[in-house]
Steps between C-alpha positions, in 0.01 A plus 500: 500500500454621857535878539438760771375845403357808667200665333337831601132461591247776435159550659568371853359728771532286813631175646188312389584592141849361550355179644267470199784543245714258702227237487445546126868474407568199723208321336650528150650185342878516492529746790718359780466798732358852486551765767309827483647800678231759568754750630694502168201414276693214341474126440799268533417191294695175458359316199574248224523673163403174327165493681407865523617842384494859610204558269293221659581632848399850389169370360423316825568810711291716265211255534519558875462877452865608518792530258847346477773687311714239326709711260748641753839649423690804615281729285187328626617541860531874442151507348360309798667744739354791304155337503522452878610861545204615287261284702646645822442855371141415407444346845638818654253716302205275587600494868534874546186563293303267727651654816427859391136426410444286811589789733193719415280188503615425857459862612148531357389161641645549849384864532146398395474809278129531415505697176276433198634232271794434732436125489508516121834683517630215720372252242679683217829527685479140618429381145820668380696319771335156479431472127784727385813460714393159634387347170790248486365321806177426315654414162745262667223342709291448186796341322545262795130417501511408131772249587301376802754616752551790738772720653549804720335723240190284532476583872546871438256507206227313691533705818523848347252408226241391758556815709475724191196333341319476835557873550373581149186292563440673835549842338257437215243282678500599870128417537574130455668495841292772669181306433657209687611712798867496402701822463699488173869588532751610238845343496658702217780613731576138601523380138714800395736503798548122480604532134736786594657310791551182298653692209727683745600168656582354158702806408708472818528124453616542141759755603627271775510201264709701254746569784538128576652434157774765520772231515405366156470854363850577630642187337321570171625859518859366499458391138639765262291587193797534264849355453817632329626244246846520341479449122747533214373854443532597867270515802126467443224536761218250440192382698584230752283253307743516206804387702630159390736242652854575382450876468775724639343744746654827624431614857584857603538643852169514688311281252306184580618175347229398253561126452709219652848457361877464543738796513742510207660842528538767770460493877257644752308439822135402467232547765312168524314587822154500343549135400712356780451741790881545520579870564860502372545524119663202331813546290448403135781435255559274199340159553265617780123454471264799502124488545205697366369771733827560687648853502844580363709738710770739369681276252388382156526160335372280221357153530369218285131421537433154648128522582221734396132557571335240719825302535688764704553453870284806574215359292533169684484680834192699394333183374589313820363778722182522291453122523554508875260791550240318292531175696279407793585421857332181631271705727359676192319183389261527796447870430420425133233250599340752734514779239336271242185453708512829691263711286216243474521439876483875575202543267328213685575658841366837383173345377460304824560822698222674307256211549583472873437872556174491304372197694611590852458879502157577349513875574823608328609161376481578130700823526756363745521176305569686180774705670651186654501325163670796331753537785593128495560515126713811540717409800601152378839521334669207322761746370675517837528120502622492143765766558628366833750245365607626154578858607723378784676258264551765232661737748704225673632342180569845353691602812705182471586580137616849600739336751637249247280214629306334218208291628361246256147471637277580796542151646876558532438820691264323739738205556801723580363610839468134612865413435685380812809351330724651233750284311780693331727390221855628565652605169340812356248516782695551822823569311573715196528195276848568363848478659672821609831583668431582864851504653858542373837497672815608315863475605658833581687546172315388194585758228283436193368169634138621477539561127658157455221322690236692305663409167529133599140464620366671187626199302330246728156354433440391860192659669714620793729686259215737414478607865873588505475682166206709626692586816806618304320642196660843537853357469706513182589187303841352436612247240471138615675218314488126550154514663381158622189367677589239764178295546373496858785717627518837322692686231853615417665738258821689436546876520846614397742241635286390797231230522191579707240265647140549620299219655484259792747437782567159339618680185752700705615195698552299180720774355703562817365850554546622857208656689548770761363413848278809521344422161444137604326606823271732303421221253421253781265752658314557172474126437329457838253766387415284196666740255685373193870589524704590191881530525713719275881500480810460288727199470651555844247652740135585554418865430131511595209298624142576393168393653202448269145423597145532380424810704190516718261775396508789745129469581488121544585488876250776573229328296556172687486687831169660404351169389600339830363797688168434324506145638602339171753215494774545236680209331790517253563227243819489294702261288823640647715318754433504873766762585367752249140436601583541868685828443225649280234395753703659781539830315134507396382406853327182377459219755379224267700405191591197288804461275564273204133510399419406139222689316261203517564465875373854566144405400516195730617717790211745447253210488631377835442844652146504361430158650593654835217750451717787379395763244816529291628772268787405269728781382726422205595610150195351332703272269728256686258483790188437288409172674531655845308810390218281368484301824489803733177663617642832379772528235710816481750562221796733551638670193471784258170379362613225261225338292547160664498643852176690435333191351620264774445690823185626668690813605803656329738734685655720230772653719643166620487642853399271786356802685212474254393169658385651835356788298294250298369334816422841649315599183302175510403559862384855431308408185313206654425712808352768273289243313363368828421852621321578173293181506413546866365851448323406175321206665427689823364796304245280322420283803419810707373735230242277330299408817500864615382609155220241518382664825613256766555789747156658446315283759777577754557876468291614203807543274452456127804567281468782248565379141728800439722403793501143366625629163780692669595195710510276193728744316723529807540122534666457159718806537612394848608155377707643214646771726604236754681313222678819396640526854732215398689746282617688808607189691875444525637157416863598444801604703327782690257260660735202545499528875121497512433174322256300714593154613288214375606285796498603863693216657877533537712227649742613778806405298404751231516804726861582410433439132206741495697767686781462245245537220364819653855627544571419136191690386586802716852493360366493146285805572829692567626412151413710194587485131566815297544536125832656397527712184829580328705181556670380180758243614631299795718793614188718528333228704800476734509877554131511598529194725807634682336839549189348656698263723695796635183614681476385862211255546474412130581170328460531124520262206494668158431307179551607141240268352251622607638842604392497862626545856365273775562674833463352849468758778655363819445817709171626368387603154663807345322739263562472125633856487782414744597189304496698176724771644768247602489331157533836323790609722699176493402321178387761249192573294290195578133534598311283750123475489231264626 
């Protein structure tokens, strides 16, 4: 059976180590693919359990001088984190010990203090630094030698070991050199300070690497340790591992939901922002789904457990982010090859430097050659190369997860920036995915007609009936007799002595029901807008006309405008009729659309675009559009993180918000840019540093690089690469930076000038719109009071919703402060609180 697992790797100290482990694992029978991430010290292995096992992989890695931890669970993860923290503390002690002892060594050496036995004091202090605090370099180098390989520790051990032993020899046997006319020099300070600098660099690097994985730590931190289970004897708090499918779980105000489930009793609002990136809490009542890691607000409820442990949505997200962070971008393959041969090549260059100095500079050739050899070994740094790509990917993919953008692997992130065409499914992608009432027109006198319509539609099984029921859900019910479904036309029923009808115009015409001219004009207008029209009336006349449509998401037009501003062509494909498709495309500002498209035709359409040289992203629900998603260069699933969507798509947008598409492309651009910057500086550092260390400038200006400066430069190179990756955390990919998204195309045709200006106007208009949470609303009357109060303010257009409890306010005459809005609401509506 083919499986993919992530195993922690112990013993790696540089990119060459990672390359070695990578080579060993990929050579094992049954292993399809192995990716080693030096930044996270982990191995992502895809293997056949019939041909190899975790134990055989562990044995192979151990034979190479490292270790693979195969028994991993939540407890093991905690132990690994504790072990890493302990190792970090030990590194800290060794680093500061080496730094503190190196200071007097430098002072004594540079001041040339000529006191008795001073050289022996230098030897003693240097021995404590080199053999004591720097012992791991030598033990690791010896371990590598036993396995006939080498790594960064080998370079450090050889260079500092040569400097130390040469100094000891010169101290004890100075006559050997004096008799040959050579002045013996001591390099205790070089060996000690180099050890101190490299340890300091590794300490800073380790700290920076820990910061790159904060996204995973945040997600893992969302998992509660305990859960409250309802039993026959009452509530019982048990460890999360003991929760089972079917358990009844109690959630109190302020608590985190521990497992996935379905609400059975109670009602509350739940903050799902850490999973979906949506800031407004979602209302949860009987039948609604809740997810592990989300935070309950003021209410309390009970729910039945559907998924536990590794099956929860949060666990899937964590696993997906870990997989993505452990994957490799295509450019990393070249870096791995270089890292694999880097150390032997550097050792060869250092030896050649020593021989060249000895041959071509007879006077000081041996001394200068020795210094050049040590400096070359010290300044070369495969770590910077090894960290360049994975640290940027870890930060980029983690940042995406924090914004509700789940990226399946590094390749997806690299492809996203190349996309020039986006194909959108209509239902559930551009639109909400379910019909809602958007317009109603009632005759002047309708009495209890709302209650009658509500009671009638409650009995209907038609999908459009649900939209009417949701619109009138606060109405009371009345008794309906003689209810009848009229196929293809509507419904009818009797209330009291009167018969009422709800359905099409044909239903009314067939029953001789008259329609008022004003209602007919309204219905004609809505029909032209591709809305579905529902008539309601009694046996003699029409009482109301209702328009139903699959409402466009508020952010869809803005998202399309941003994509077009980035130079990306947007297409819409739908199975709906031409009128509906045209109206949706008009409202969403989409130029290119096709109606009446079958699911299998979507894949064909994408293939045609690709044959034209386009890089195509398909955005759908991950289920019905599976063929199209598979055909596209980049597949993006919209939804609340369903299992199928996550498995199908390369990228999953948890919030179902099209604004996340330009954010994904922006994130891809920034991440790839960071990788390129890192690789550039890592390569340039070695291309410039190694020749200078070998002494290439000495014949020109007499400059020979000090080994201590080389050690500091090497430490700085790794830290600088990781620090540059961490800059990604501060980059804005969301709404604040929407106006600054760079265009991937510079050419604009003249006929697009008006379109672009409209897009800019749309974006500017959106920036004058804000959404506030509203506390205290309990019913539709509360909502109406708050909405009317806000709309009474000059320059304010407000829409208030009960589910979720929020007020979306458009400022037509400049933004007003929250305090002013709150004052009006308090004065005119009552004790309701607005907050951002």
